[in-house]
C-alpha positions as CSV (number, residue, x, y, z in Angstrom):
1,M,31.7,-21.7,79.4
2,E,33.7,-18.7,80.7
3,L,35.3,-19.5,83.9
4,T,35.3,-16.7,86.9
5,F,36.2,-17.5,90.7
6,A,37.5,-16.3,93.5
7,A,38.5,-17.4,96.9
8,A,38.9,-16.1,100.7
9,T,40.3,-17.1,103.9
10,D,39.9,-16.5,107.3
11,V,40.9,-17.2,110.9
12,G,37.6,-17.0,112.3
13,R,36.4,-16.0,115.6
14,Q,37.5,-18.3,118.2
15,R,41.0,-19.9,116.8
16,T,44.7,-18.2,116.8
17,H,46.0,-19.2,114.3
18,N,44.5,-20.3,110.5
19,E,45.0,-24.1,109.6
20,D,43.3,-23.5,106.4
21,N,44.7,-23.3,103.2
22,F,43.5,-23.3,99.4
23,L,44.4,-22.9,95.8
24,I,43.2,-22.1,92.6
25,D,45.9,-22.5,89.6
26,K,43.9,-20.6,86.2
27,K,45.5,-22.4,83.8
28,L,45.5,-25.8,85.2
29,R,41.0,-24.8,86.3
30,L,42.2,-26.6,89.5
31,F,40.4,-25.7,92.8
32,L,41.6,-27.0,96.3
33,V,40.5,-26.4,99.6
34,A,42.4,-27.9,102.8
35,D,41.4,-27.7,106.6
36,G,44.3,-29.1,108.4
37,M,44.4,-30.4,112.2
38,G,47.6,-31.2,114.6
39,G,49.1,-29.6,117.5
40,H,51.8,-27.0,117.4
41,A,50.7,-25.4,114.0
42,A,50.8,-29.1,112.3
43,G,47.6,-28.7,110.9
44,E,48.5,-25.4,109.1
45,V,51.7,-27.5,107.6
46,A,49.6,-30.5,106.5
47,S,47.4,-28.6,104.5
48,S,49.8,-26.1,102.9
49,I,51.9,-29.2,101.7
50,A,49.2,-31.0,100.8
51,V,47.8,-28.3,98.4
52,H,51.1,-27.7,96.9
53,E,51.7,-31.3,96.8
54,I,48.3,-31.8,94.6
55,R,49.1,-28.9,92.1
56,D,52.5,-30.3,91.5
57,A,51.2,-33.6,91.0
58,V,48.6,-32.4,88.3
59,Y,50.7,-30.1,86.9
60,G,53.0,-33.2,86.1
61,N,50.0,-34.7,84.5
62,R,49.0,-31.6,82.1
63,D,49.7,-33.7,78.6
64,L,47.2,-35.8,80.1
65,I,44.4,-32.9,80.9
66,D,45.3,-31.3,77.1
67,R,44.5,-34.9,75.4
68,Y,41.3,-35.1,77.2
69,R,40.3,-31.8,75.8
70,A,41.6,-32.3,72.6
71,D,40.2,-35.7,72.5
72,A,42.7,-36.5,70.4
73,A,44.1,-39.8,71.9
74,G,40.8,-41.0,73.4
75,V,41.9,-40.1,76.9
76,Q,38.4,-41.3,79.6
77,A,37.2,-39.5,82.1
78,L,38.4,-42.7,84.4
79,E,42.4,-41.6,83.5
80,I,41.8,-38.2,84.8
81,L,40.0,-39.5,88.1
82,Q,43.3,-42.1,88.6
83,M,45.2,-39.1,88.3
84,L,43.6,-37.2,90.7
85,E,43.5,-40.0,93.1
86,H,47.3,-40.3,92.7
87,A,47.5,-36.9,93.0
88,V,45.8,-36.9,96.9
89,Q,47.7,-40.5,97.5
90,S,51.2,-38.3,96.7
91,A,50.1,-35.2,99.3
92,C,49.1,-38.3,101.8
93,S,52.8,-39.7,101.5
94,T,54.2,-36.8,102.2
95,V,52.1,-34.9,104.8
96,F,52.6,-38.5,106.6
97,N,56.4,-38.7,106.0
98,R,57.0,-35.2,107.1
99,A,55.2,-35.9,110.4
100,Q,57.7,-39.2,111.0
101,A,60.4,-37.0,110.8
102,E,59.4,-34.4,112.7
103,P,58.2,-35.6,116.1
104,E,55.9,-33.2,117.3
105,K,54.2,-32.9,114.0
106,R,53.0,-36.6,114.4
107,G,49.5,-37.5,113.6
108,M,49.1,-34.0,111.6
109,G,46.5,-34.2,108.7
110,T,44.4,-32.7,106.6
111,T,41.2,-33.0,104.3
112,A,41.2,-32.0,100.8
113,S,39.0,-31.5,98.5
114,V,39.9,-30.7,94.7
115,L,37.9,-29.7,92.0
116,L,39.4,-29.9,88.5
117,I,37.6,-28.7,85.5
118,A,38.6,-30.3,82.1
119,G,37.4,-30.5,78.5
120,A,36.7,-28.8,75.4
121,P,35.1,-25.5,75.7
122,D,31.6,-26.7,74.5
123,H,31.5,-29.6,76.9
124,L,33.5,-28.9,80.4
125,R,33.6,-32.0,82.7
126,G,34.4,-31.6,86.4
127,F,36.5,-34.0,88.3
128,I,36.4,-34.5,91.8
129,A,39.0,-35.9,94.6
130,H,38.1,-35.8,98.0
131,V,39.1,-36.7,101.8
132,G,37.8,-35.5,105.0
133,D,35.1,-33.2,106.0
134,S,35.2,-30.3,103.7
135,R,32.8,-29.8,100.7
136,I,32.1,-29.0,97.5
137,Y,28.7,-28.0,96.4
138,L,27.5,-27.2,93.1
139,A,24.2,-24.4,92.8
140,R,22.0,-25.4,89.7
141,Q,18.9,-24.1,88.6
142,N,18.2,-22.6,92.1
143,Q,19.2,-26.1,93.5
144,C,22.3,-26.8,95.8
145,H,23.7,-30.3,95.7
146,Q,26.1,-31.5,98.2
147,L,28.6,-33.8,95.5
148,T,31.0,-34.7,98.4
149,E,30.4,-37.0,101.4
150,D,31.9,-36.0,104.8
151,H,34.2,-38.9,105.8
152,S,32.8,-37.7,109.7
153,L,32.2,-39.6,112.6
154,M,28.4,-38.0,112.5
155,N,28.1,-38.3,109.1
156,E,28.7,-41.9,109.9
157,L,26.3,-42.5,112.5
158,V,23.7,-40.7,110.2
159,R,24.3,-43.1,107.4
160,R,24.3,-46.0,110.2
161,G,20.9,-44.5,111.1
162,K,22.1,-44.1,114.9
163,L,21.1,-40.7,114.3
164,K,19.2,-38.1,112.7
165,R,20.9,-34.8,111.6
166,D,18.9,-32.3,113.8
167,Q,19.8,-35.0,116.7
168,V,23.7,-33.9,116.3
169,E,23.5,-30.8,118.9
170,S,21.9,-32.4,121.2
171,S,23.5,-35.9,121.0
172,P,25.8,-37.2,123.3
173,Y,28.2,-37.3,120.5
174,K,28.2,-33.6,119.9
175,Q,31.8,-33.4,121.3
176,F,33.0,-35.3,118.5
177,K,31.0,-33.5,115.7
178,N,34.4,-32.8,114.2
179,A,36.2,-35.9,114.3
180,V,36.7,-36.9,111.0
181,T,37.1,-40.8,109.9
182,R,39.7,-40.0,106.9
183,A,42.1,-37.5,106.2
184,V,45.6,-37.0,104.5
185,G,48.7,-37.5,105.6
186,V,47.6,-38.9,109.4
187,Y,48.2,-42.8,108.1
188,A,50.5,-43.3,104.5
189,S,47.8,-43.9,102.4
190,V,43.8,-42.8,102.6
191,E,40.8,-44.1,100.6
192,V,40.0,-41.2,98.3
193,D,36.4,-40.9,96.7
194,T,36.1,-39.8,93.1
195,F,33.9,-38.2,91.2
196,D,32.8,-37.0,87.5
197,F,29.9,-34.9,86.0
198,D,28.8,-32.5,83.1
199,I,29.2,-29.1,84.0
200,L,26.6,-26.8,82.4
201,P,26.2,-22.9,81.8
202,G,25.0,-21.1,85.0
203,D,26.6,-23.6,87.2
204,R,27.9,-22.0,90.5
205,F,30.4,-23.9,93.0
206,L,31.4,-23.5,96.5
207,L,34.5,-25.2,98.0
208,A,34.4,-24.9,101.9
209,S,35.8,-25.7,105.2
210,D,33.5,-26.7,107.8
211,G,34.2,-23.5,109.4
212,L,31.8,-21.7,106.3
213,Y,29.0,-24.0,105.8
214,A,28.1,-24.6,109.3
215,Y,26.5,-21.0,108.7
216,V,25.0,-21.7,105.3
217,T,22.1,-23.9,104.1
218,D,21.1,-25.4,100.8
219,D,18.5,-22.8,100.5
220,T,20.4,-19.9,100.9
221,L,23.7,-21.0,99.2
222,P,22.6,-20.6,95.7
223,E,21.4,-16.7,96.2
224,L,24.7,-15.9,98.2
225,L,27.2,-18.0,95.0
226,G,24.7,-15.8,92.4
227,G,24.4,-12.4,93.9
228,G,27.0,-9.9,92.9
229,E,30.5,-9.4,91.8
230,V,32.6,-12.8,91.7
231,K,35.1,-11.4,93.6
232,D,33.3,-10.3,96.7
233,V,31.3,-13.6,97.3
234,P,33.7,-15.5,99.4
235,K,34.4,-12.4,101.5
236,N,30.5,-12.3,102.3
237,L,30.5,-15.9,102.6
238,I,33.5,-15.4,105.3
239,D,30.8,-12.5,106.8
240,V,28.0,-14.7,107.2
241,A,30.0,-17.3,109.4
242,N,32.0,-14.5,111.7
243,E,28.4,-13.3,112.3
244,G,27.2,-16.8,112.9
245,G,30.0,-17.0,115.5
246,G,33.2,-18.3,114.0
247,H,33.8,-21.2,115.6
248,D,36.5,-22.3,113.3
249,N,38.7,-21.1,110.4
250,I,36.8,-19.9,107.3
251,T,37.6,-20.5,103.8
252,G,35.8,-20.4,100.8
253,V,36.4,-20.8,97.0
254,V,33.9,-19.5,94.2
255,I,33.5,-20.8,90.5
256,R,31.1,-19.6,88.5
257,V,30.4,-20.9,85.1
258,G,29.4,-18.1,82.4
259,D,25.4,-18.4,81.4
260,G,26.2,-17.5,77.6
261,A,26.2,-21.1,76.3
262,T,26.8,-20.9,72.4
263,T,24.6,-22.8,69.8
264,T,27.4,-25.1,69.6
265,T,27.0,-26.2,73.3
266,Q,23.3,-26.4,73.7
267,P,22.6,-29.8,72.2
268,K,25.5,-31.5,74.5
269,V,24.3,-29.5,77.4
270,G,20.5,-30.2,76.9
271,E,21.3,-33.5,76.4
272,A,22.8,-34.0,79.8
273,S,20.5,-32.0,81.8
274,L,17.6,-33.8,79.9
275,K,19.4,-37.7,81.1
276,L,19.2,-36.5,84.4
277,D,15.5,-35.4,84.4
278,A,14.7,-38.6,82.7
279,L,16.2,-40.6,85.6
280,K,15.0,-38.5,88.4
281,A,11.4,-38.4,87.4
282,M,11.5,-42.5,87.5
283,Q,10.1,-44.1,91.0
284,M,13.3,-46.7,90.6
285,F,16.0,-43.7,91.4
286,R,14.0,-41.5,93.9
287,Y,15.6,-42.8,96.6
288,L,19.2,-41.4,95.3
289,S,20.8,-38.3,95.9
290,Y,22.2,-35.8,93.6
291,R,25.6,-37.1,93.4
292,E,24.3,-40.6,93.3
293,L,21.7,-39.8,90.5
294,V,24.7,-38.5,88.6
295,R,26.7,-41.7,89.1
296,V,24.0,-43.4,87.4
297,A,23.8,-41.0,84.5
298,N,27.6,-41.4,84.1
299,S,27.1,-45.2,83.1
300,T,24.1,-44.5,80.7
301,T,24.0,-43.7,76.9
302,V,21.6,-42.2,75.0
303,I,20.7,-43.1,71.9
304,E,18.5,-41.4,69.1
305,Y,15.9,-43.0,67.1
306,D,13.9,-41.8,63.9
307,G,10.2,-41.9,63.5
308,D,8.7,-45.7,62.9
309,A,12.8,-47.3,63.8
310,P,12.9,-50.3,65.5
311,V,14.5,-50.1,69.2
312,F,14.3,-53.9,70.0
313,A,11.6,-56.9,68.7
314,E,9.9,-59.7,70.1
315,G,12.2,-62.8,70.7
316,E,15.5,-60.5,71.0
317,P,17.6,-61.1,74.1
318,G,17.0,-58.5,76.7
319,E,20.5,-56.6,77.4
320,S,19.3,-53.0,78.7
321,M,16.6,-50.8,80.0
322,Y,15.1,-47.5,78.2
323,V,13.8,-44.8,79.5
324,V,12.2,-42.0,77.0
325,M,14.3,-38.1,77.1
326,S,12.0,-37.4,74.4
327,G,9.7,-38.6,72.0
328,T,7.1,-41.6,71.9
329,I,7.7,-45.5,72.2
330,K,4.8,-47.7,71.1
331,L,4.9,-51.4,72.6
332,S,3.2,-53.7,70.9
333,K,2.4,-57.8,71.2
334,A,2.2,-60.0,67.9
335,G,1.6,-56.7,65.9
336,V,-1.1,-55.6,68.2
337,G,-0.4,-52.2,70.6
338,V,-0.7,-52.6,73.6
339,A,1.1,-49.4,74.9
340,S,2.6,-46.4,74.2
341,L,4.9,-44.3,76.4
342,G,5.8,-40.6,76.6
343,K,9.0,-38.5,78.3
344,G,10.0,-40.3,81.5
345,Q,8.6,-43.7,81.2
346,H,10.9,-46.6,81.2
347,F,10.4,-50.1,79.8
348,G,12.4,-53.4,79.4
349,E,14.0,-53.3,83.2
350,M,13.4,-56.7,83.5
351,S,16.4,-57.2,81.4
352,L,18.5,-55.8,84.0
353,I,17.6,-59.0,86.1
354,D,18.2,-61.7,83.9
355,R,18.6,-62.4,80.2
356,S,15.3,-63.5,79.0
357,M,13.9,-62.9,75.7
358,R,11.8,-59.6,74.5
359,S,8.0,-60.6,75.2
360,L,7.2,-57.3,72.5
361,T,8.3,-54.9,70.2
362,A,9.5,-51.7,71.0
363,T,9.1,-48.8,68.1
364,A,9.8,-45.1,68.2
365,T,6.8,-43.4,66.4
366,E,8.8,-39.7,65.9
367,P,11.9,-38.9,66.7
368,T,12.6,-40.4,69.7
369,M,15.9,-39.8,72.8
370,L,16.4,-42.9,74.9
371,V,18.3,-43.3,78.1
372,V,20.3,-46.5,77.7
373,V,20.9,-48.2,81.1
374,K,22.8,-52.0,80.0
375,R,22.5,-54.9,82.8
376,K,26.6,-55.2,82.8
377,D,27.0,-50.9,83.6
378,F,24.1,-51.6,86.3
379,Y,26.1,-54.5,87.9
380,E,29.2,-52.8,88.2
381,I,27.1,-49.9,89.9
382,I,26.0,-52.6,92.3
383,K,29.5,-53.5,92.9
384,K,31.1,-50.1,93.4
385,E,28.5,-48.8,95.3
386,P,26.9,-50.8,98.1
387,E,24.9,-47.6,99.6
388,L,24.0,-47.0,96.6
389,A,23.1,-50.0,95.2
390,T,20.8,-50.9,98.5
391,K,18.6,-48.0,97.3
392,L,18.1,-49.2,94.0
393,L,17.1,-52.9,94.6
394,W,15.0,-51.6,97.2
395,S,13.3,-49.3,94.7
396,F,13.3,-51.9,92.2
397,V,11.6,-54.2,94.4
398,Q,9.0,-51.8,95.2
399,V,8.4,-50.8,91.5
400,L,7.7,-54.4,90.8
401,G,5.7,-55.0,93.7
402,A,3.2,-52.4,92.9
403,R,2.9,-53.8,89.5
404,L,2.3,-57.2,90.9
405,R,-0.5,-55.7,92.5
406,K,-2.0,-53.9,89.9
407,T,-1.6,-56.9,87.7
408,T,-3.5,-59.0,90.4
409,S,-6.3,-56.6,90.8
410,D,-6.6,-56.7,87.3
411,L,-7.0,-60.4,86.8
412,S,-9.0,-60.4,89.5
413,D,-11.7,-58.0,87.7
414,A,-11.3,-60.1,84.9
415,L,-12.0,-63.2,86.2
416,H,-15.4,-61.3,86.9
417,G,-16.0,-60.5,83.2
418,D,-14.4,-57.1,83.1
419,K,-12.9,-56.4,79.6
420,H,-11.4,-53.3,80.4
421,G,-9.3,-55.4,83.4
422,I,-8.5,-58.1,81.0
423,D,-6.7,-54.7,78.5
424,T,-5.0,-53.7,81.5
425,T,-3.7,-56.3,82.6
426,A,-2.4,-57.7,79.0
427,E,-0.9,-54.1,79.1
428,N,1.0,-54.4,82.3
429,L,2.4,-57.8,81.4
430,F,3.4,-57.3,78.4
431,Q,5.8,-54.0,79.6
432,D,7.0,-56.2,82.4
């Protein structure tokens, strides 16, 4: 999975100097965009300090990246994320201290969007550290996904339901649309968002300041990132932004992951893609953004079963929910088959809520791959991601409510002597 990349920056059409900065370190496979803020050219100083401090901090931990690539010492993804977070914190401290030492630069700060690509050649992984309202986009399979959350006043109003995204330009808050709620260097420390995910052949990435992404859409970005030579793409994006008005400095870093997947990459690539597809198809996860869906996927494992292999037996304690990635699962009660589940269907979800015993037996009837969501990992997500947890629990209540209504309807039919209703009711009850 060869990487190709290019970057460009431009002052835009309405500014007199450029406070954006970017950095690419080919050997580290590290990519950064920073959009500075502050008077007397202090924004340019802040963004320059930030990209170089982050790069130096990552370089100082290159042995950790090398060990993660070799997996010789069992380095975990969390350690890489913690290293990136510390790098951003180091930059924050340096920018803040510089501002304290030079009164004319007091209050200067910068956004920082960082993408590190690490891992073995056949299993690359992306690691993101992010502060502010610059963005990192992923274009995959002709769809565009924003992998970072804007730390801005406008986005906070949208998240809280005070404003709709299409109302920003007409709202009384328009004058504050460039106000950020987090920045590197304004204070001595800052809260950093971190995130990791599998990288697949054909992926396209864009790191962009707001002066660029304001002029592109999710519909047009996949084509813009995939067309022509990679070296020409950032310049083309800058042209689009300037033609649209160029209201701010414009910066873009573009990365392409080669399409030529070897046979050794296919199993892992296929597994990562199938896992996301299986979770995305579930009603329980339908409200999650792509970024949130990946967070859930990161907390799951995949288990393969041969034909006629037991998954769990009636009467065993339940610890996990299962989603069928491929193959078929037979559910039975006292040796009597009650349901057959295929790709995208799930079972055992009540074990996420309590420690009750399994009411049925689950068996793979052919070679089958299951996504496993363990209760303890589910609780970790709920504790660490309040917004994601709210979506999950709301969907969970809806799923159970729909099943309860269906079961009630089937019981009503059963009471009137409808044998089909009796069979259906049993199947619903056993699946719960």
